[in-house]
N, CA, C and O atoms as a GROMACS GRO file, in nm:
protein
  312
    1MET      N    1   0.085  -0.116   0.000
    1MET     CA    2   0.000   0.000   0.000
    1MET      C    3   0.090   0.123   0.000
    1MET      O    4   0.199   0.121   0.058
    2ARG      N    5   0.044   0.228  -0.064
    2ARG     CA    6   0.120   0.353  -0.068
    2ARG      C    7   0.051   0.456   0.022
    2ARG      O    8  -0.071   0.464   0.028
    3ALA      N    9   0.133   0.534   0.093
    3ALA     CA   10   0.081   0.636   0.184
    3ALA      C   11   0.184   0.745   0.203
    3ALA      O   12   0.304   0.724   0.181
    4ILE      N   13   0.137   0.861   0.244
    4ILE     CA   14   0.228   0.967   0.283
    4ILE      C   15   0.255   0.948   0.431
    4ILE      O   16   0.166   0.965   0.515
    5VAL      N   17   0.379   0.913   0.463
    5VAL     CA   18   0.419   0.892   0.602
    5VAL      C   19   0.510   1.007   0.643
    5VAL      O   20   0.614   1.030   0.582
    6VAL      N   21   0.469   1.080   0.745
    6VAL     CA   22   0.547   1.194   0.794
    6VAL      C   23   0.639   1.143   0.904
    6VAL      O   24   0.594   1.100   1.010
    7LYS      N   25   0.771   1.147   0.876
    7LYS     CA   26   0.871   1.097   0.971
    7LYS      C   27   0.937   1.210   1.050
    7LYS      O   28   0.993   1.186   1.157
    8SER      N   29   0.929   1.331   0.997
    8SER     CA   30   0.979   1.450   1.066
    8SER      C   31   0.895   1.568   1.018
    8SER      O   32   0.829   1.558   0.914
    9TRP      N   33   0.896   1.678   1.091
    9TRP     CA   34   0.815   1.793   1.053
    9TRP      C   35   0.866   1.850   0.921
    9TRP      O   36   0.986   1.863   0.900
   10LEU      N   37   0.773   1.883   0.831
   10LEU     CA   38   0.805   1.927   0.696
   10LEU      C   39   0.778   2.076   0.680
   10LEU      O   40   0.704   2.135   0.759
   11LYS      N   41   0.839   2.138   0.578
   11LYS     CA   42   0.818   2.280   0.552
   11LYS      C   43   0.688   2.305   0.476
   11LYS      O   44   0.625   2.410   0.493
   12GLY      N   45   0.648   2.210   0.392
   12GLY     CA   46   0.527   2.230   0.313
   12GLY      C   47   0.494   2.106   0.232
   12GLY      O   48   0.568   2.008   0.237
   13PRO      N   49   0.383   2.110   0.157
   13PRO     CA   50   0.338   1.994   0.079
   13PRO      C   51   0.441   1.944  -0.021
   13PRO      O   52   0.442   1.825  -0.053
   14GLY      N   53   0.527   2.032  -0.071
   14GLY     CA   54   0.629   1.990  -0.167
   14GLY      C   55   0.732   1.895  -0.109
   14GLY      O   56   0.805   1.829  -0.183
   15ASP      N   57   0.740   1.889   0.024
   15ASP     CA   58   0.835   1.801   0.091
   15ASP      C   59   0.777   1.661   0.121
   15ASP      O   60   0.849   1.574   0.169
   16MET      N   61   0.649   1.641   0.093
   16MET     CA   62   0.586   1.512   0.122
   16MET      C   63   0.637   1.406   0.024
   16MET      O   64   0.663   1.434  -0.092
   17GLU      N   65   0.650   1.284   0.074
   17GLU     CA   66   0.693   1.171  -0.009
   17GLU      C   67   0.600   1.053   0.013
   17GLU      O   68   0.552   1.030   0.125
   18VAL      N   69   0.574   0.981  -0.092
   18VAL     CA   70   0.490   0.861  -0.084
   18VAL      C   71   0.580   0.743  -0.048
   18VAL      O   72   0.687   0.726  -0.106
   19SER      N   73   0.535   0.662   0.048
   19SER     CA   74   0.609   0.544   0.094
   19SER      C   75   0.524   0.419   0.076
   19SER      O   76   0.401   0.427   0.074
   20ASP      N   77   0.589   0.306   0.062
   20ASP     CA   78   0.520   0.177   0.064
   20ASP      C   79   0.514   0.129   0.208
   20ASP      O   80   0.616   0.123   0.276
   21ILE      N   81   0.393   0.095   0.254
   21ILE     CA   82   0.375   0.045   0.390
   21ILE      C   83   0.288  -0.080   0.383
   21ILE      O   84   0.218  -0.101   0.284
   22PRO      N   85   0.291  -0.164   0.489
   22PRO     CA   86   0.206  -0.283   0.489
   22PRO      C   87   0.057  -0.245   0.488
   22PRO      O   88   0.018  -0.142   0.543
   23VAL      N   89  -0.025  -0.328   0.427
   23VAL     CA   90  -0.170  -0.306   0.427
   23VAL      C   91  -0.221  -0.333   0.568
   23VAL      O   92  -0.196  -0.441   0.623
   24PRO      N   93  -0.292  -0.239   0.629
   24PRO     CA   94  -0.343  -0.260   0.764
   24PRO      C   95  -0.459  -0.358   0.766
   24PRO      O   96  -0.520  -0.387   0.663
   25VAL      N   97  -0.490  -0.409   0.885
   25VAL     CA   98  -0.606  -0.496   0.907
   25VAL      C   99  -0.703  -0.419   0.993
   25VAL      O  100  -0.662  -0.354   1.090
   26ALA      N  101  -0.832  -0.424   0.960
   26ALA     CA  102  -0.933  -0.352   1.037
   26ALA      C  103  -0.942  -0.409   1.178
   26ALA      O  104  -0.961  -0.529   1.197
   27LYS      N  105  -0.928  -0.321   1.279
   27LYS     CA  106  -0.943  -0.359   1.420
   27LYS      C  107  -1.089  -0.342   1.458
   27LYS      O  108  -1.169  -0.294   1.378
   28ASP      N  109  -1.123  -0.381   1.580
   28ASP     CA  110  -1.261  -0.367   1.626
   28ASP      C  111  -1.312  -0.224   1.607
   28ASP      O  112  -1.246  -0.128   1.647
   29GLY      N  113  -1.428  -0.212   1.546
   29GLY     CA  114  -1.489  -0.082   1.524
   29GLY      C  115  -1.433  -0.006   1.406
   29GLY      O  116  -1.466   0.112   1.388
   30GLU      N  117  -1.349  -0.069   1.324
   30GLU     CA  118  -1.288   0.000   1.210
   30GLU      C  119  -1.328  -0.063   1.077
   30GLU      O  120  -1.375  -0.177   1.072
   31LEU      N  121  -1.307   0.012   0.971
   31LEU     CA  122  -1.323  -0.034   0.834
   31LEU      C  123  -1.189  -0.019   0.763
   31LEU      O  124  -1.110   0.068   0.798
   32LEU      N  125  -1.164  -0.101   0.664
   32LEU     CA  126  -1.049  -0.082   0.576
   32LEU      C  127  -1.103  -0.035   0.443
   32LEU      O  128  -1.192  -0.098   0.385
   33VAL      N  129  -1.050   0.076   0.394
   33VAL     CA  130  -1.098   0.138   0.271
   33VAL      C  131  -0.986   0.139   0.168
   33VAL      O  132  -0.874   0.182   0.198
   34LYS      N  133  -1.014   0.093   0.047
   34LYS     CA  134  -0.921   0.106  -0.065
   34LYS      C  135  -0.943   0.247  -0.120
   34LYS      O  136  -1.048   0.276  -0.177
   35VAL      N  137  -0.845   0.331  -0.103
   35VAL     CA  138  -0.857   0.472  -0.141
   35VAL      C  139  -0.835   0.487  -0.291
   35VAL      O  140  -0.735   0.442  -0.346
   36ASP      N  141  -0.931   0.553  -0.355
   36ASP     CA  142  -0.921   0.582  -0.498
   36ASP      C  143  -0.863   0.720  -0.524
   36ASP      O  144  -0.791   0.741  -0.621
   37SER      N  145  -0.895   0.814  -0.435
   37SER     CA  146  -0.839   0.949  -0.448
   37SER      C  147  -0.829   1.012  -0.310
   37SER      O  148  -0.907   0.982  -0.220
   38ALA      N  149  -0.731   1.099  -0.296
   38ALA     CA  150  -0.709   1.167  -0.168
   38ALA      C  151  -0.669   1.311  -0.195
   38ALA      O  152  -0.610   1.342  -0.298
   39GLY      N  153  -0.702   1.397  -0.103
   39GLY     CA  154  -0.667   1.538  -0.116
   39GLY      C  155  -0.577   1.582  -0.003
   39GLY      O  156  -0.572   1.519   0.103
   40VAL      N  157  -0.507   1.690  -0.025
   40VAL     CA  158  -0.428   1.754   0.080
   40VAL      C  159  -0.496   1.887   0.107
   40VAL      O  160  -0.504   1.973   0.019
   41ASN      N  161  -0.543   1.905   0.230
   41ASN     CA  162  -0.613   2.029   0.264
   41ASN      C  163  -0.533   2.109   0.365
   41ASN      O  164  -0.423   2.070   0.404
   42PHE      N  165  -0.587   2.221   0.409
   42PHE     CA  166  -0.516   2.310   0.500
   42PHE      C  167  -0.481   2.239   0.631
   42PHE      O  168  -0.373   2.260   0.686
   43PHE      N  169  -0.571   2.156   0.679
   43PHE     CA  170  -0.546   2.076   0.800
   43PHE      C  171  -0.420   1.992   0.783
   43PHE      O  172  -0.335   1.989   0.872
   44ASP      N  173  -0.406   1.925   0.669
   44ASP     CA  174  -0.289   1.842   0.643
   44ASP      C  175  -0.161   1.925   0.640
   44ASP      O  176  -0.058   1.883   0.693
   45VAL      N  177  -0.167   2.042   0.577
   45VAL     CA  178  -0.050   2.129   0.567
   45VAL      C  179  -0.004   2.171   0.707
   45VAL      O  180   0.116   2.174   0.735
   46LEU      N  181  -0.098   2.203   0.795
   46LEU     CA  182  -0.063   2.237   0.933
   46LEU      C  183  -0.005   2.116   1.006
   46LEU      O  184   0.092   2.129   1.081
   47MET      N  185  -0.064   1.999   0.985
   47MET     CA  186  -0.018   1.877   1.053
   47MET      C  187   0.126   1.843   1.016
   47MET      O  188   0.206   1.812   1.104
   48ILE      N  189   0.159   1.848   0.887
   48ILE     CA  190   0.295   1.807   0.846
   48ILE      C  191   0.402   1.904   0.895
   48ILE      O  192   0.519   1.868   0.906
   49ALA      N  193   0.361   2.028   0.925
   49ALA     CA  194   0.456   2.128   0.974
   49ALA      C  195   0.462   2.131   1.127
   49ALA      O  196   0.542   2.205   1.184
   50GLY      N  197   0.377   2.051   1.193
   50GLY     CA  198   0.373   2.052   1.339
   50GLY      C  199   0.308   2.177   1.394
   50GLY      O  200   0.334   2.216   1.508
   51LYS      N  201   0.220   2.242   1.313
   51LYS     CA  202   0.158   2.368   1.354
   51LYS      C  203   0.011   2.353   1.390
   51LYS      O  204  -0.054   2.451   1.425
   52TYR      N  205  -0.043   2.232   1.383
   52TYR     CA  206  -0.182   2.210   1.422
   52TYR      C  207  -0.187   2.200   1.574
   52TYR      O  208  -0.087   2.164   1.636
   53GLN      N  209  -0.301   2.233   1.636
   53GLN     CA  210  -0.309   2.234   1.782
   53GLN      C  211  -0.285   2.097   1.844
   53GLN      O  212  -0.245   2.088   1.961
   54ILE      N  213  -0.309   1.991   1.770
   54ILE     CA  214  -0.280   1.855   1.815
   54ILE      C  215  -0.166   1.804   1.728
   54ILE      O  216  -0.176   1.804   1.606
   55LYS      N  217  -0.058   1.760   1.792
   55LYS     CA  218   0.057   1.709   1.717
   55LYS      C  219   0.066   1.558   1.737
   55LYS      O  220   0.092   1.512   1.848
   56PRO      N  221   0.043   1.480   1.631
   56PRO     CA  222   0.056   1.336   1.644
   56PRO      C  223   0.201   1.295   1.664
   56PRO      O  224   0.292   1.367   1.623
   57ALA      N  225   0.221   1.181   1.727
   57ALA     CA  226   0.357   1.129   1.744
   57ALA      C  227   0.412   1.090   1.607
   57ALA      O  228   0.340   1.036   1.523
   58LEU      N  229   0.539   1.119   1.585
   58LEU     CA  230   0.605   1.081   1.461
   58LEU      C  231   0.649   0.936   1.469
   58LEU      O  232   0.687   0.892   1.577
   59PRO      N  233   0.647   0.861   1.363
   59PRO     CA  234   0.590   0.892   1.232
   59PRO      C  235   0.438   0.873   1.234
   59PRO      O  236   0.385   0.798   1.315
   60PHE      N  237   0.369   0.942   1.143
   60PHE     CA  238   0.225   0.923   1.128
   60PHE      C  239   0.189   0.924   0.980
   60PHE      O  240   0.261   0.979   0.896
   61THR      N  241   0.076   0.863   0.950
   61THR     CA  242   0.027   0.854   0.812
   61THR      C  243  -0.072   0.967   0.789
   61THR      O  244  -0.167   0.984   0.866
   62LEU      N  245  -0.050   1.042   0.686
   62LEU     CA  246  -0.131   1.158   0.654
   62LEU      C  247  -0.256   1.118   0.577
   62LEU      O  248  -0.255   1.020   0.503
   63GLY      N  249  -0.362   1.195   0.594
   63GLY     CA  250  -0.481   1.176   0.511
   63GLY      C  251  -0.611   1.193   0.585
   63GLY      O  252  -0.652   1.106   0.661
   64ALA      N  253  -0.676   1.305   0.564
   64ALA     CA  254  -0.805   1.331   0.626
   64ALA      C  255  -0.918   1.333   0.522
   64ALA      O  256  -1.034   1.313   0.557
   65GLU      N  257  -0.883   1.357   0.397
   65GLU     CA  258  -0.982   1.362   0.289
   65GLU      C  259  -0.953   1.252   0.189
   65GLU      O  260  -0.844   1.245   0.132
   66PHE      N  261  -1.052   1.166   0.166
   66PHE     CA  262  -1.032   1.060   0.068
   66PHE      C  263  -1.167   1.005   0.025
   66PHE      O  264  -1.269   1.029   0.090
   67SER      N  265  -1.166   0.932  -0.085
   67SER     CA  266  -1.284   0.857  -0.128
   67SER      C  267  -1.236   0.720  -0.173
   67SER      O  268  -1.125   0.705  -0.223
   68GLY      N  269  -1.322   0.621  -0.156
   68GLY     CA  270  -1.282   0.487  -0.194
   68GLY      C  271  -1.391   0.386  -0.165
   68GLY      O  272  -1.508   0.420  -0.151
   69THR      N  273  -1.350   0.260  -0.157
   69THR     CA  274  -1.441   0.147  -0.141
   69THR      C  275  -1.404   0.069  -0.016
   69THR      O  276  -1.288   0.038   0.006
   70VAL      N  277  -1.504   0.038   0.066
   70VAL     CA  278  -1.481  -0.043   0.186
   70VAL      C  279  -1.447  -0.185   0.140
   70VAL      O  280  -1.523  -0.246   0.064
   71VAL      N  281  -1.333  -0.237   0.185
   71VAL     CA  282  -1.289  -0.370   0.146
   71VAL      C  283  -1.286  -0.468   0.263
   71VAL      O  284  -1.276  -0.589   0.243
   72GLN      N  285  -1.293  -0.416   0.386
   72GLN     CA  286  -1.292  -0.503   0.504
   72GLN      C  287  -1.365  -0.434   0.619
   72GLN      O  288  -1.349  -0.314   0.642
   73ILE      N  289  -1.444  -0.513   0.689
   73ILE     CA  290  -1.512  -0.466   0.810
   73ILE      C  291  -1.459  -0.548   0.926
   73ILE      O  292  -1.436  -0.668   0.912
   74SER      N  293  -1.437  -0.485   1.040
   74SER     CA  294  -1.381  -0.558   1.154
   74SER      C  295  -1.472  -0.676   1.190
   74SER      O  296  -1.594  -0.666   1.176
   75PRO      N  297  -1.414  -0.786   1.235
   75PRO     CA  298  -1.493  -0.906   1.268
   75PRO      C  299  -1.603  -0.878   1.370
   75PRO      O  300  -1.709  -0.941   1.365
   76SER      N  301  -1.580  -0.785   1.464
   76SER     CA  302  -1.681  -0.758   1.566
   76SER      C  303  -1.801  -0.682   1.511
   76SER      O  304  -1.904  -0.673   1.577
   77ASP      N  305  -1.789  -0.627   1.390
   77ASP     CA  306  -1.897  -0.546   1.333
   77ASP      C  307  -1.975  -0.617   1.222
   77ASP      O  308  -2.062  -0.557   1.160
   78THR      N  309  -1.943  -0.746   1.196
   78THR     CA  310  -2.015  -0.815   1.089
   78THR      C  311  -2.136  -0.886   1.142
   78THR      O  312  -2.209  -0.950   1.066
   0.00000   0.00000   0.00000
């Protein structure tokens, strides 16, 4: 699977890089979505620079806006 993984605080969207990461498995209460398209919005730009009011622990996977198809539902939710 490909994702934008932020390993250190970045200056801007031009510094983002796509990485290959393992495909996650849906945990209890979660869905796994095959993403067809994703956007980078103002929230994401603040997050990658460490300027959002909540700073996730590094490294983190970026992405708040996306569309796609649900491919897995957690076993507890079926």
